[in-house]
N, C-alpha and C positions, 0 to 999 in steps of 0.2 A: 379340064386338067390344065391346058393351056394358060386359061386366066391364073389359076390358081400360081402355075408357076414361076409367071411373068411376077407377081403380087408376090413372092415368098421364093425364089430360088434354091433355096436353102432346104425347101419342104415344110412340112409342121404345119399345114392350113385345116382347120377347124371347122366346119358347117354346122353350126348351134342353131336349134330350134327355141325359144322362149317363149314364156309366158309375158305379155305384155307390162302387167304391175310389178312382174317379180322381177322383170328386165328392169324398167328403169328405177325403180326404188331399192331393192337387194342389190341385183348383180351388177349394175354401172358403177354406182361406186367401188364396188371392191375390186373392179377390172382391172384398174392401175396396176394392183400390187400382182396379178398373176401375170400381165405383160411385162413391167419389170424382170418378173423374175424367171418367164420364158423366153427373149427375146427372140428368139427363131419362129416363133406361131404367130400366124396369123388367123386370125378368128374371124369368122364371118356369122353375122346373127340375122335370123328372121322369125317373126313373129306367127306362134299358133296359140288357138286356144284349146281345141281337141285333138287326141290323139291321131295318128295317120300312118299310111305304110311307108316306113322307111326307104323300101327300094323303089318308091317312085318320087319321094320329093327330094332326093337328095343332100336329106340331113345324114350327118354321123354322129348325132347326138341329138337332143331334146331334153328340158327342164319339165317334170310331167306334176300335176298335182291331181288329188282324189284319194278315193278308198281302193280302188281297184288297180292291180297291177297293168299295165303296159302291156299288151299282149303279144308275145314275140320279141320281148325285150327284157335286156338286163338291168338289174336296178341298181343303182347307189341312194338310200335313203338320206335326207340330205336335216329336215326337221320338220315336227306337228305345227301347222298354224295356230296360233294364238288371236282370240278375238277380242278386241275393248270395243267397249260401247262410248262415244264422244260427240262432241259439238259446238259450233263457236261459243268463245264467252259472251259474246250479247245474246245468243239464246238461253243460253243458260241462267242470266241474269233476269230475261223476261220472264222465266219459264222456272221457275223454282222447283229444286230434286234435291231431296234427302236421303232418299231410300229406293231403292230398284225399282219398286211396284209405284211410285211417280212417273214412269218413264210409259206405263200403259195410259196417260193422259195425254201424250205428247205424239208429233208427227214424226214417225219413225219410218226413215227411209231404206227400201229395201231393193235387193237384188235377183234380177229373173232368176239365174240360176241356184237362188240358193230359197226357196221361198219360204224354208221352215226355219230360217235363220234366227228371227225372233222370237217364235214361239220355245225353242231351244234355249237361247239364253235366258226368256223368261223361267222355262220348265229351271235349270240349271240352282234360278235363285228363289223356287218353291214356291213361283205364282204360274196361274195360267192366264193365257193372253188370247179370249176365245175372238179378237180380233183387232188387226194391226192395220193400221190407217198411213200411207205416205206413198211418196214418188217412188216409181221404178225404174232404174236403172239396169244398162245391160253388161256394164262393165264398172267395176271400184274404182276409175279414176273420176270418170263425170259423179258418181256418188261421195267421193271425197271433197271435190269441191261444193257441191251442194249442202254439204255438214258447213265448211269453212265460210259459206254465204249465209249461213244460218236458214236453210230453209228446214232442217231435222236434225235427226239424233242418228248415225249411222254406226252400223256394226263394221268395223273392219280389222283385216290381219293389223297387228302389231307393226310389224315391219314398215307397213304402210303410212301408218299414222303417225310415228313416231316423229320423224321431221318435224310435222307441221304442231303436233302440242310440244317440241322442245321450242319450237320460234311464237309460242302463245298463241296461233289460230286458232286451235283444238286445243278442249281442256275434254278429262275424260270424267263422265257422268259417276253415278252412284252404283254401284255393283262390280262383280270380280272381273277379271282377265278370264276366259273360258277358252277350253279345247276348241278349236277347230273343227269342221267336218271331214278332213282327210288334211294329206300330209305330203311335203316338196322331195321328187325325189331327179335324182339324175336316171335317164334312159339312155340305151343305147344297142342297137339290133342284136339279137339274140344269135349267137354262134360264129360273126365274126370277129378277126382280134380286134382289140384296139390298136387304133394308130397311136403313134409315139404321144401327137399333139392329145389326141384324147386320153391317152394316159397322164399325161400332165394335168390337163385340164381337171381330172379326177379326182387327182390327190391333191390339188388345190382347195377345189371346192368343197371336198369332205373336212379339208384341216378348218375353211372360214364358215362352213355350216357350225361345223363344232365351236368356235369360237364366239358365234357373234353374241 
């Protein structure tokens, strides 16, 4: 509390837990607008990958992703995840792909926490995927870099892949953008009145998510 008071003697400290990829790719580029609009708020960020006990961690709120609610928390839905299949331009040149079925013959990069992601992607396109072969990763960030360097095709959240697509480091493969396995939400402890800083952030992120 003393550190928070020294950092921002006017009050308004918000301790927010974020998902690493969401924090660096979606939230960080937009935070300047929030801080400009709320100069009295000091925002402290920490990364967490899974739900935790608010009482023991010291966070005021968190960004949550999943299909089930965070136990003991209030929720503000932000947006559903949208998934795109992408690869490096050189990979596409060396491995011509015309229709989604052509991806079955390629190296498909995988995420440990989403072992059925490719199966669901192929099913959306009316295809069976009896065997998915490719490197395994524990987070999106290294999988994205592997795709950029031509090691295979990655299924990535659209907001994560968009900068590399815009720069020409990744291109979309044949196939549609599909809805992912969960949604993003802002969560905070149930039964605890939100602080002014949290209310300001909640109002801002609701608008930012709607306008993305």
